[in-house]
C-alpha positions as a Markdown table, in Angstrom:
| # | Residue | x | y | z |
|---|---|---|---|---|
| 1 | Met | 328.9 | 108.0 | -7.1 |
| 2 | Ala | 325.8 | 106.0 | -8.3 |
| 3 | Lys | 325.7 | 104.1 | -5.1 |
| 4 | Leu | 325.9 | 107.3 | -3.0 |
| 5 | Lys | 323.0 | 108.8 | -5.1 |
| 6 | Glu | 321.0 | 105.6 | -4.6 |
| 7 | Asn | 321.5 | 105.7 | -0.9 |
| 8 | Tyr | 320.8 | 109.4 | -0.4 |
| 9 | Tyr | 317.2 | 109.0 | 0.6 |
| 10 | Phe | 317.9 | 106.1 | 3.0 |
| 11 | Val | 320.7 | 108.1 | 4.6 |
| 12 | Ser | 318.3 | 111.1 | 4.8 |
| 13 | Phe | 315.7 | 108.9 | 6.7 |
| 14 | Ile | 318.4 | 108.1 | 9.3 |
| 15 | Lys | 319.2 | 111.8 | 9.6 |
| 16 | Leu | 315.5 | 112.7 | 10.0 |
| 17 | Val | 315.0 | 110.1 | 12.7 |
| 18 | Gln | 318.0 | 111.3 | 14.6 |
| 19 | Phe | 316.2 | 114.6 | 15.1 |
| 20 | Ser | 313.3 | 112.6 | 16.7 |
| 21 | Val | 315.8 | 110.8 | 19.0 |
| 22 | Glu | 317.3 | 114.2 | 20.0 |
| 23 | Ala | 313.9 | 115.6 | 20.7 |
| 24 | Ala | 312.9 | 112.6 | 22.8 |
| 25 | Glu | 316.1 | 112.7 | 24.8 |
| 26 | Phe | 315.8 | 116.5 | 25.3 |
| 27 | Leu | 312.3 | 116.1 | 26.5 |
| 28 | Lys | 313.5 | 113.5 | 29.0 |
| 29 | Glu | 316.1 | 115.9 | 30.3 |
| 30 | Ile | 313.6 | 118.7 | 30.6 |
| 31 | Leu | 311.1 | 116.5 | 32.5 |
| 32 | Ala | 313.8 | 115.1 | 34.8 |
| 33 | Asn | 314.7 | 118.6 | 35.9 |
| 34 | Tyr | 311.2 | 120.1 | 35.5 |
| 35 | Asp | 310.9 | 123.8 | 36.3 |
| 36 | Arg | 307.9 | 125.7 | 34.9 |
| 37 | Arg | 309.9 | 128.9 | 35.1 |
| 38 | Thr | 312.3 | 127.8 | 32.4 |
| 39 | Leu | 309.6 | 126.3 | 30.1 |
| 40 | Leu | 309.6 | 129.1 | 27.6 |
| 41 | Ser | 313.3 | 128.7 | 27.0 |
| 42 | Asp | 312.9 | 124.9 | 26.9 |
| 43 | Val | 310.2 | 125.3 | 24.3 |
| 44 | Gln | 312.4 | 127.6 | 22.2 |
| 45 | Ala | 315.3 | 125.1 | 22.4 |
| 46 | Met | 313.0 | 122.2 | 21.4 |
| 47 | His | 311.7 | 124.2 | 18.5 |
| 48 | Lys | 315.2 | 124.6 | 17.2 |
| 49 | Ile | 315.4 | 120.8 | 17.0 |
| 50 | Glu | 312.0 | 120.6 | 15.2 |
| 51 | His | 312.9 | 123.5 | 12.8 |
| 52 | Ser | 316.2 | 121.8 | 11.9 |
| 53 | Ala | 314.3 | 118.6 | 11.2 |
| 54 | Asp | 311.9 | 120.7 | 8.9 |
| 55 | Leu | 314.8 | 122.1 | 7.0 |
| 56 | Ala | 316.3 | 118.7 | 6.5 |
| 57 | Gln | 313.0 | 117.4 | 5.2 |
| 58 | His | 312.6 | 120.3 | 2.8 |
| 59 | Glu | 316.1 | 119.6 | 1.5 |
| 60 | Val | 315.1 | 116.0 | 0.7 |
| 61 | Leu | 311.9 | 116.9 | -0.9 |
| 62 | Glu | 313.6 | 119.6 | -3.1 |
| 63 | Lys | 316.0 | 117.0 | -4.3 |
| 64 | Leu | 313.2 | 114.5 | -4.9 |
| 65 | Ala | 311.4 | 117.1 | -7.1 |
| 66 | Lys | 314.4 | 117.1 | -9.5 |
| 67 | Glu | 314.9 | 113.3 | -9.6 |
| 68 | Phe | 313.7 | 111.1 | -12.4 |
| 69 | Val | 314.8 | 107.7 | -10.9 |
| 70 | Thr | 314.5 | 106.9 | -7.2 |
| 71 | Pro | 315.4 | 103.7 | -5.2 |
| 72 | Ile | 311.8 | 103.4 | -4.0 |
| 73 | Glu | 308.6 | 105.1 | -5.3 |
| 74 | Arg | 308.5 | 108.8 | -5.0 |
| 75 | Glu | 305.2 | 108.8 | -3.0 |
| 76 | Asp | 306.8 | 106.4 | -0.5 |
| 77 | Ile | 309.8 | 108.7 | 0.0 |
| 78 | Ile | 307.4 | 111.6 | 0.6 |
| 79 | Ala | 305.2 | 109.6 | 3.0 |
| 80 | Ile | 308.2 | 108.3 | 5.1 |
| 81 | Cys | 309.7 | 111.8 | 5.3 |
| 82 | Gln | 306.4 | 113.3 | 6.4 |
| 83 | Lys | 305.7 | 110.6 | 8.9 |
| 84 | Ile | 309.1 | 111.0 | 10.5 |
| 85 | Asp | 308.5 | 114.7 | 10.7 |
| 86 | Asn | 305.3 | 113.9 | 12.5 |
| 87 | Val | 307.2 | 112.0 | 15.2 |
| 88 | Thr | 309.4 | 115.0 | 16.0 |
| 89 | Asp | 306.4 | 117.3 | 15.9 |
| 90 | Ser | 304.5 | 115.1 | 18.3 |
| 91 | Ile | 307.3 | 115.1 | 20.8 |
| 92 | Glu | 307.5 | 118.9 | 20.7 |
| 93 | Asp | 303.7 | 118.9 | 21.2 |
| 94 | Val | 304.1 | 117.3 | 24.6 |
| 95 | Leu | 306.3 | 120.2 | 25.8 |
| 96 | Phe | 304.0 | 122.7 | 24.2 |
| 97 | Arg | 301.1 | 121.4 | 26.3 |
| 98 | Leu | 303.1 | 121.6 | 29.5 |
| 99 | Tyr | 303.9 | 125.2 | 28.6 |
| 100 | Met | 300.4 | 126.3 | 27.4 |
| 101 | Tyr | 298.7 | 124.8 | 30.5 |
| 102 | Asn | 301.3 | 126.2 | 32.8 |
| 103 | Val | 301.7 | 122.8 | 34.5 |
| 104 | Gln | 303.1 | 123.4 | 38.0 |
| 105 | Lys | 304.1 | 119.8 | 38.9 |
| 106 | Leu | 304.5 | 116.6 | 36.9 |
| 107 | Arg | 302.6 | 113.4 | 37.7 |
| 108 | Val | 304.8 | 110.3 | 38.2 |
| 109 | Asp | 303.6 | 108.6 | 35.0 |
| 110 | Tyr | 305.6 | 110.9 | 32.7 |
| 111 | Glu | 308.8 | 108.8 | 33.1 |
| 112 | Glu | 307.3 | 105.6 | 31.7 |
| 113 | Phe | 305.9 | 107.5 | 28.7 |
| 114 | Asn | 309.2 | 109.3 | 28.0 |
| 115 | Asn | 311.2 | 106.1 | 28.3 |
| 116 | Val | 309.0 | 104.2 | 25.8 |
| 117 | Ile | 309.2 | 107.1 | 23.4 |
| 118 | Ile | 313.0 | 107.1 | 23.5 |
| 119 | Glu | 313.2 | 103.3 | 23.1 |
| 120 | Ser | 310.7 | 103.5 | 20.1 |
| 121 | Cys | 312.7 | 106.3 | 18.4 |
| 122 | Lys | 315.9 | 104.3 | 18.8 |
| 123 | Ala | 314.3 | 101.1 | 17.4 |
| 124 | Leu | 313.0 | 103.2 | 14.5 |
| 125 | Lys | 316.5 | 104.5 | 13.9 |
| 126 | Leu | 317.8 | 100.9 | 13.7 |
| 127 | Ala | 315.0 | 100.1 | 11.4 |
| 128 | Val | 315.8 | 102.9 | 8.9 |
| 129 | Ala | 319.5 | 102.0 | 9.2 |
| 130 | Glu | 318.7 | 98.5 | 7.8 |
| 131 | Phe | 316.1 | 99.8 | 5.3 |
| 132 | Pro | 318.5 | 100.0 | 2.3 |
| 133 | Asn | 318.9 | 96.3 | 2.4 |
| 134 | Phe | 315.2 | 95.4 | 2.5 |
| 135 | Lys | 315.2 | 93.8 | -1.0 |
| 136 | Lys | 318.1 | 91.4 | -0.1 |
| 137 | Glu | 317.4 | 90.5 | 3.5 |
| 138 | Asn | 314.9 | 90.7 | 6.4 |
| 139 | Ser | 317.1 | 92.5 | 8.9 |
| 140 | Val | 314.7 | 95.5 | 9.0 |
| 141 | Val | 311.7 | 93.4 | 10.0 |
| 142 | Pro | 312.7 | 92.7 | 13.7 |
| 143 | Tyr | 313.1 | 96.4 | 14.3 |
| 144 | Ile | 309.7 | 97.1 | 12.8 |
| 145 | Ile | 308.2 | 94.4 | 15.1 |
| 146 | Glu | 310.0 | 96.0 | 18.0 |
| 147 | Val | 308.4 | 99.4 | 17.2 |
| 148 | Asn | 305.0 | 97.7 | 17.0 |
| 149 | Arg | 305.6 | 96.1 | 20.4 |
| 150 | Leu | 306.6 | 99.3 | 22.0 |
| 151 | Glu | 303.5 | 101.0 | 20.6 |
| 152 | Glu | 301.5 | 98.4 | 22.5 |
| 153 | Val | 303.5 | 99.1 | 25.6 |
| 154 | Gly | 302.7 | 102.8 | 25.2 |
| 155 | Asp | 299.0 | 102.1 | 24.8 |
| 156 | Lys | 299.0 | 100.2 | 28.1 |
| 157 | Ile | 300.9 | 103.0 | 29.9 |
| 158 | Tyr | 298.3 | 105.4 | 28.5 |
| 159 | Ile | 295.3 | 103.3 | 29.6 |
| 160 | Asp | 296.7 | 102.8 | 33.1 |
| 161 | Ala | 297.8 | 106.4 | 33.5 |
| 162 | Val | 294.4 | 107.8 | 32.5 |
| 163 | Arg | 292.6 | 105.3 | 34.8 |
| 164 | Arg | 294.8 | 106.4 | 37.8 |
| 165 | Leu | 294.2 | 110.0 | 36.9 |
| 166 | Phe | 290.4 | 109.5 | 37.1 |
| 167 | Leu | 290.7 | 107.5 | 40.3 |
| 168 | Glu | 293.0 | 109.9 | 42.1 |
| 169 | Glu | 292.5 | 113.4 | 40.8 |
| 170 | Glu | 289.6 | 115.5 | 42.1 |
| 171 | Ser | 290.3 | 118.8 | 40.3 |
| 172 | Pro | 288.3 | 119.0 | 37.0 |
| 173 | Val | 291.0 | 121.3 | 35.6 |
| 174 | Glu | 293.7 | 118.8 | 36.4 |
| 175 | Leu | 291.7 | 116.0 | 34.8 |
| 176 | Ile | 291.3 | 117.9 | 31.6 |
| 177 | Val | 294.9 | 119.0 | 31.5 |
| 178 | Trp | 296.5 | 115.7 | 32.2 |
| 179 | Glu | 294.2 | 113.6 | 30.0 |
| 180 | Glu | 295.3 | 115.8 | 27.1 |
| 181 | Ile | 299.0 | 115.6 | 28.1 |
| 182 | Tyr | 298.8 | 111.8 | 28.3 |
| 183 | His | 297.1 | 111.7 | 24.9 |
| 184 | Arg | 300.0 | 113.7 | 23.5 |
| 185 | Phe | 302.5 | 111.2 | 25.0 |
| 186 | Glu | 300.5 | 108.3 | 23.5 |
| 187 | Lys | 300.3 | 110.0 | 20.1 |
| 188 | Cys | 304.1 | 110.0 | 20.0 |
| 189 | Ser | 304.1 | 106.2 | 20.0 |
| 190 | Asp | 301.4 | 106.2 | 17.3 |
| 191 | Met | 303.4 | 108.5 | 15.1 |
| 192 | Ile | 306.5 | 106.3 | 15.4 |
| 193 | Glu | 304.5 | 103.2 | 14.5 |
| 194 | Asp | 303.2 | 105.0 | 11.5 |
| 195 | Val | 306.7 | 105.3 | 10.1 |
| 196 | Ala | 307.4 | 101.6 | 10.7 |
| 197 | Asp | 304.1 | 100.8 | 8.9 |
| 198 | Ala | 305.0 | 103.0 | 5.9 |
| 199 | Met | 308.4 | 101.1 | 5.7 |
| 200 | Glu | 306.6 | 97.8 | 5.9 |
| 201 | Thr | 304.3 | 98.8 | 3.1 |
| 202 | Val | 307.3 | 99.6 | 0.9 |
| 203 | Ile | 308.8 | 96.2 | 1.7 |
| 204 | Met | 305.5 | 94.4 | 0.8 |
| 205 | Lys | 305.2 | 96.4 | -2.5 |
| 206 | Asn | 308.7 | 95.4 | -3.6 |
| 207 | Arg | 308.4 | 91.6 | -3.0 |
């Protein structure tokens, strides 16, 4: 029972990241079969994932408010929960922008962005799965490094996509819309790296 209680927060991190993975995979499914006529229902379905993630986070924070002893510092648990929630929110934001701007047709770059987001979320999930053992072994570190690497890949995709946009697109409206959408894609990678950085901070503080 004591072991289960000690692992509760680590297990919760995995659960929260799974919502991010689901959101990323759902976004890929929507974009692969893109139809602006179904965007409203797509947004509503994505919001259900995001809302479920919010409820799961609130459950963790409510439990934390009643705890006297935690496996890592209270503020670190709060920070990691909030940063994971930011990941799911940022993925939802991509779809929101497509809906708000009534995007008629996708540019080809979206697939590279989406793939790196999914890979990053999966690497993050592996990192949080190893996180309970961080005091005994370094098994979490390679996954943190992989998240960092993928964030750099995302940066390059973003730079190249924006450059192509300004070389190829003549419509000022399309320039504004797609620069913002690319920014939202790139932000997803940044938010995932923020979680990995928070975990790395916990590791450094406890060594």
